[in-house]
C-alpha positions in Angstrom: -9.2 5.6 11.6 -12.6 4.9 11.2 -14.0 1.7 9.7 -14.8 3.5 6.3 -11.3 5.0 6.0 -9.8 1.5 7.2 -11.5 -0.3 4.5 -10.4 2.6 2.0 -7.0 2.5 3.2 -6.4 -1.4 3.0 -5.9 -1.5 -1.0 -3.3 1.0 -0.6 -1.5 -0.9 2.2 -1.7 -3.9 0.2 0.1 -2.3 -2.7 3.3 -2.1 -0.2 3.3 -5.8 0.6 3.6 -4.6 4.3 1.4 -6.3 6.9 -1.2 -4.1 8.8 -1.8 -4.5 12.3 -4.7 -2.9 13.7 -4.8 -1.7 17.3 -8.1 -1.2 19.1 -10.2 -1.8 21.9 -12.2 -5.2 22.6 -15.6 -5.5 20.7 -15.2 -2.6 18.4 -15.3 -4.7 15.5 -11.6 -5.2 14.0 -12.0 -8.6 12.8 -15.6 -7.8 11.2 -14.4 -4.8 9.6 -11.7 -6.8 7.8 -13.9 -9.7 7.0 -16.9 -7.3 5.4 -13.8 -5.8 3.2 -12.8 -9.1 2.1 -16.6 -10.1 1.3 -17.0 -6.7 -0.3 -13.7 -7.2 -2.6 -14.2 -10.9 -3.5 -11.3 -12.1 -1.3 -11.1 -15.2 1.1 -10.7 -14.7 4.8 -8.8 -17.1 7.1 -9.1 -15.9 10.7 -7.0 -17.3 13.2 -6.6 -16.6 17.0 -2.9 -16.9 17.8 -3.5 -17.0 21.3 -5.1 -20.5 21.0 -2.0 -21.8 18.9 1.4 -23.3 19.9 4.2 -23.5 17.1 3.0 -26.8 15.6 -0.4 -25.4 14.8 1.3 -22.5 12.6 4.4 -24.2 11.0 3.0 -27.6 11.0 4.2 -30.9 12.8 7.2 -33.1 11.5 6.5 -36.0 9.3 9.1 -38.7 10.2 8.1 -41.6 7.6 10.7 -40.6 5.3 14.7 -40.1 5.5 14.6 -36.5 5.7 12.2 -34.8 8.3 9.7 -32.6 6.7 6.8 -30.2 8.4 3.5 -30.9 6.7 1.6 -27.7 6.2 -1.5 -26.8 8.4 -4.6 -27.2 6.5 -5.9 -23.8 7.3 -3.1 -22.2 5.2 -4.1 -21.1 1.8 -2.4 -23.4 -0.9 -3.9 -22.3 -4.3 -1.2 -20.2 -5.9 -4.1 -18.1 -8.0 -6.1 -17.3 -5.0 -6.5 -13.9 -3.3 -7.5 -13.2 0.2 -6.7 -12.0 3.8 -4.9 -14.0 6.6 -6.2 -12.7 9.8 -4.0 -13.1 12.7 -5.8 -12.2 15.9 -4.6 -11.5 19.5 -1.1 -11.6 18.4 0.3 -9.9 21.6 -1.2 -12.8 23.4 0.7 -15.3 21.5 3.6 -17.6 22.7 6.9 -16.7 22.2 7.5 -19.6 19.8 4.4 -18.9 18.1 5.8 -15.2 17.5 9.0 -16.7 15.7 6.7 -18.2 13.2 4.6 -15.2 12.7 8.0 -13.1 12.2 8.8 -15.3 9.6 5.4 -15.0 7.7 5.1 -11.2 7.9 9.0 -10.9 6.8 9.7 -13.4 4.2 5.9 -14.4 3.6 6.7 -18.2 4.1 6.7 -20.6 7.0 9.7 -23.0 6.7 8.9 -24.5 3.1 5.3 -22.9 2.8 5.1 -19.8 0.7 2.2 -17.8 1.4 0.3 -17.0 -2.1 1.2 -13.6 -3.9 -2.4 -12.7 -3.7 -2.8 -13.2 0.0 -2.0 -10.3 2.6 -1.5 -10.5 6.3 -3.5 -8.5 8.7 -3.2 -8.8 12.6 -5.3 -7.2 15.4 -4.5 -6.3 18.8 -5.7 -4.9 22.0 -3.7 -2.1 23.1 -1.0 -2.5 25.8 -2.4 -1.0 28.8 -3.5 -1.7 32.2 -6.9 -2.6 31.1 -5.8 -5.6 28.9 -4.0 -8.7 30.1 -1.7 -8.9 26.9 2.3 -9.5 26.8 5.0 -6.6 25.7 6.8 -9.4 23.5 7.4 -7.4 20.5 10.9 -6.4 19.5 11.7 -3.7 17.2 12.3 -5.9 14.1 9.0 -7.5 14.2 6.9 -4.2 15.0 8.9 -2.5 12.1 7.4 -5.0 9.4 3.7 -3.7 10.2 1.8 -0.6 9.3 0.0 0.1 12.8 -3.4 1.7 12.7 -5.5 2.5 15.8 -8.8 1.7 14.8 -11.5 4.1 16.3 -15.3 3.2 14.8 -17.3 6.6 15.0 -20.5 6.5 17.0 -22.6 6.6 13.7 -20.9 3.6 12.5 -21.9 1.6 15.4 -25.4 2.9 15.5 -25.8 2.0 11.9 -24.5 -1.4 12.6 -26.4 -2.0 15.2 -29.6 -0.7 13.6 -29.2 -3.8 10.8 -29.2 -6.1 13.4 -32.6 -8.2 13.8 -32.2 -10.2 16.9 -31.7 -6.9 19.5 -34.1 -4.5 20.9 -33.8 -1.4 18.8 -35.2 0.7 21.6 -31.9 0.2 23.5 -30.1 1.1 20.0 -32.3 4.2 20.0 -31.2 5.0 23.8 -27.5 4.6 22.8 -28.1 7.1 19.7 -29.5 9.4 22.2 -26.7 8.9 24.6 -23.6 8.5 22.9 -21.3 8.8 25.9 -22.3 5.3 27.1 -21.5 3.5 23.9 -17.9 2.9 25.6 -15.4 3.9 28.2 -14.1 7.1 26.8 -10.8 6.7 28.9 -10.1 3.0 27.1 -9.8 5.0 23.8 -7.0 7.6 24.9 -4.2 4.8 24.1 -1.6 6.1 21.6 0.7 4.5 19.1 4.0 5.9 19.5 5.8 4.3 16.1 9.4 5.2 15.3 11.0 5.5 11.8 13.5 3.3 10.4 15.2 3.2 7.2 13.0 0.2 6.1 9.8 2.2 7.5 10.6 5.4 5.4 11.3 3.4 2.3 7.8 1.6 2.7 6.1 5.1 3.5 7.3 6.3 0.4 6.0 3.5 -1.6 2.9 4.1 0.4 2.8 7.7 -0.7 3.4 7.0 -4.5 0.4 4.3 -4.5 -1.9 7.2 -4.9 -2.9 7.3 -1.3 -5.6 9.9 -0.8 -4.8 12.9 1.1 -7.1 12.4 4.0 -5.6 9.0 4.7 -2.0 10.1 4.7 -1.6 11.1 8.5 -2.8 8.1 9.9 -1.7 5.6 7.0 1.8 7.0 6.5 1.8 7.7 10.4 1.4 3.9 10.9 4.5 3.5 9.5 7.0 6.4 10.7 4.9 7.8 13.6 2.6 10.7 13.6 5.4 13.3 14.6 7.2 12.5 11.3 4.5 12.4 9.1 3.2 15.7 10.4 6.5 17.3 9.7 6.5 15.9 6.1 3.1 17.3 5.4 4.2 20.6 6.7 7.2 20.7 4.7 5.1 19.8 1.8 2.6 22.3 2.2 5.6 25.1 2.8 7.3 24.0 -0.5 4.2 23.8 -2.5 5.6 20.3 -3.6 3.2 17.7 -4.2 2.7 15.2 -7.1 -0.2 15.5 -9.5 -2.7 13.2 -8.6 -4.6 11.1 -11.5 -7.5 13.4 -11.4 -5.6 16.3 -11.9 -3.2 14.6 -14.7 -6.3 13.6 -16.7 -8.3 16.9 -15.9 -7.6 20.6 -17.0 -3.7 20.8 -17.6 -4.2 24.8 -17.4 -4.8 24.1 -13.3 -1.5 22.3 -13.0 0.5 23.9 -15.8 2.4 26.4 -13.5 3.6 23.9 -11.2 4.5 21.4 -14.2 6.8 23.8 -15.4 8.0 24.8 -11.8 9.0 21.0 -11.4 10.5 20.6 -15.0 12.9 23.5 -14.5 16.4 22.4 -15.4 18.1 24.3 -12.3 15.5 24.3 -9.7 13.2 21.3 -10.9 11.8 18.6 -8.9 12.0 15.7 -11.2 11.3 13.5 -8.4 7.8 15.0 -8.2 7.5 14.5 -11.7 8.2 10.9 -11.4 5.7 10.2 -8.8 3.1 11.9 -10.6 3.7 9.8 -13.7 3.2 6.9 -11.1 0.0 8.1 -10.3 -0.8 8.1 -14.0 0.2 4.8 -14.7 -1.7 3.0 -12.0 -4.7 5.0 -13.0 -4.1 3.7 -16.8 -3.4 0.0 -15.4 -6.8 0.2 -13.5 -9.0 1.6 -16.0 -7.3 2.3 -19.4 -10.3 1.3 -21.2 -12.5 3.8 -19.5 -10.3 6.9 -19.9 -11.6 9.2 -22.9 -9.8 11.3 -25.2 -10.1 14.4 -23.3 -8.7 12.8 -20.5 -5.8 11.8 -22.2 -5.1 15.2 -23.6 -4.3 16.4 -20.2 -1.7 13.5 -19.9 -0.6 14.5 -23.6 -0.1 18.2 -22.3 1.8 17.2 -19.3 4.3 14.8 -21.2 4.9 17.9 -23.6 6.2 20.1 -21.0 8.3 17.8 -18.7 11.8 16.5 -19.6 11.7 14.8 -22.6 13.7 11.7 -21.1 11.2 11.3 -18.5 8.1 11.3 -20.7 9.8 8.8 -23.1 10.5 6.3 -20.2 6.7 6.8 -19.2 5.7 5.9 -23.0 7.9 3.1 -23.0 6.9 1.8 -19.5 3.4 1.6 -20.7 4.2 -0.1 -24.0 6.3 -2.8 -22.5 3.8 -3.4 -19.6 3.3 -7.1 -19.1 -0.3 -6.2 -19.0 -1.3 -6.7 -22.6 -4.5 -4.8 -22.2 -2.5 -1.8 -21.1 0.5 -2.3 -23.5 -2.0 -2.3 -26.5 -3.6 0.8 -24.9 -0.2 2.5 -24.9 0.6 1.5 -28.5 -2.8 2.5 -29.8 -2.5 5.8 -28.2 1.1 6.8 -28.0 2.3 5.5 -31.5 -0.6 6.2 -33.8 -1.7 9.4 -32.1 -0.6 12.8 -33.8 -0.5 14.5 -29.9 2.4 11.9 -29.2 4.7 12.1 -32.5 7.6 12.7 -30.3 7.5 9.2 -28.8 8.6 7.9 -32.1 11.4 10.6 -32.7 12.8 10.4 -29.5 13.1 6.7 -29.6 15.0 6.7 -32.6 17.4 9.4 -31.2 18.1 7.2 -28.3 18.9 4.7 -30.2 21.3 6.6 -32.6 24.8 5.8 -31.2 27.4 8.1 -32.7 30.5 6.7 -33.7 33.6 7.8 -32.1 36.5 8.5 -34.5 40.0 7.7 -33.1 42.7 9.7 -34.7 45.4 7.2 -35.8 49.0 8.5 -35.8 51.5 7.2 -38.0 54.3 5.2 -36.4 57.8 5.3 -37.4 59.7 2.1 -38.0 62.6 1.5 -36.0 65.7 1.0 -37.9 
């Protein structure tokens, strides 16, 4: 994955609450790329080298002043519950084993002892590959590695040249030379390492969550492959193409319905339909409305209305109800104004009344004979 795609991928990865581990050669800009992403998105950025830390630096030192021993939270960890940022843990495969135990809890439970990482923070790690060219330790067990989405970062030659051209303290003639001789930018043999990920039940669920987040198609192979392995993700994408089963994107839903009508009817068929695909499609629509409902036009909403009219009514009503009852007041107000007041969605209120109507069960009463 190059730097451009990494920056595009991170928001989708963060939605799944899975820590990201970036694998790459030294000096390619792993930390710089993540720092730039943080700056571009208004996020705080905390960078720590785990190879230079011991367990006390991570979980804090004990306070023995009271009757109960407490660990004082290190000053570098974020405390503001409303803050948002990226906690970048570098050189994780050069860390001591006692430090790795703390990292395990931070990645698994998002806490260290009594300290809890604020909800708006995400963990990203970076490592050099475990090859003969690097003095790293192969100390990861499967449980720890399974908590990460593993991404191999390979910046393009163009990205490197563009970065170098922006620097003012270097000789640009040398940059021009590298642009003319790109084979001299780095040793190509170093970049041949591979990430052999194996799936687990946990990583399969996280892969499904990542796919449901609206992950663009061009990021699926590397993004999902970082969770379940390239072999498995290729098998999945091949199966999807062979069966022509693919959730509708937000762009398709809010576009011309005629383009997806045939597939929508196919997925909605009572006997051979794929309601799971419809549900995933509605998730894409929900995420789009949640992020920019105030910018959706009436013409775009018409595409959504047409889709809701052909899918099973219980799925359509559940979707409308989900929007209306959203904790996001802006989204719920938008849903009320559109779904309960639009003539396109009269069925919402009718279906709601039908669902609330509970038939009274009549139980026949047999006359009992009195025993004499």
